[in-house]
Each structure stands twice: as structure tokens, then as C-alpha cells.
C-alpha positions, 0 to 999 in steps of 0.5 A, a space after each residue: 266966494 268973498 271977492 266974487 261977492 263984493 264984486 256982485 255988490 259993485 256989478 262986476 260980476 257976470 250975471 249968471 253967476 248972482 242968479 244961480 249962485 244966490 238965486 238958488 240960495 235966496 229961493 231956498 231961505 224964502 221957503 224955509 221962512 214962508 213955511 216957518 211963517 205959516 207954521 208959527 201963525 198956525 200956533 194962534 193969534 199971540 204968535 202971529 207978529 212972529 210969523 210977520 217978522 219971517 215975511 219982513 226977513 224974506 223981503 229983506 233976503 230977497 232985496 239983498 240978492 235983487 240989488 246985486 243982480 239988478 246991477 250985475 244985469 248988463 254983465 251978459 252976452 246977449 243984450 235981451 238978457 239984462 231986460 228980461 232979468 230986470 223984469 224978473 227981478 220987479 215980479 219977484 219983488 211984486 209977489 214977494 210983497 204981495 204974498 
């Protein structure tokens, strides 16, 4: 796992491993942080800052996965996956910032 993680951050890992291995984990963490943020905001105005902190953490988690996924996006058999993966990564970033 440690070797694969370092390979991913250097852009040497296969895209599918980073996309599915890391992406599923990022989706679960993001969902948990989104739920936590909304639950905390429901406690009242005094807790809204903690909800914002959960949103910031969610963005940090996404960017931490986006960087190796972007670097590994060229490690595919069919070249068409590189621009599709990068487009999906950028769309995900925009949606993470907006919501």
C-alpha cells in the first residue's frame, strides 16, 4: 500500500488503481464530512464555523486525491481516458467548491 501510494503521488501508478482505490475512499470520507457539516450547522449559529471546517476538510481530502489522480491520468491503455479523467476531476473540484 505504501509503495503504491508513493507511486501514485509520483504519477507512476495506473489510473484505474488511483481512481477506484482512492476515489471510493474519498467519496466515503466526503459524504461523512458533508453529513457532519450539516449536522453541526443544525446545532445553531454558534456551530456554523465547525460546519465550515468540515467543508474545508472535505475540499482538502478531494484535492489530496485529485493531485495523484491527475498525475496518473496518462497511465492508461486508451488515450481517450486521459482527457475524460481530467475533465471529471475538474468538474468534481468545481462542485466541491460550490457545494
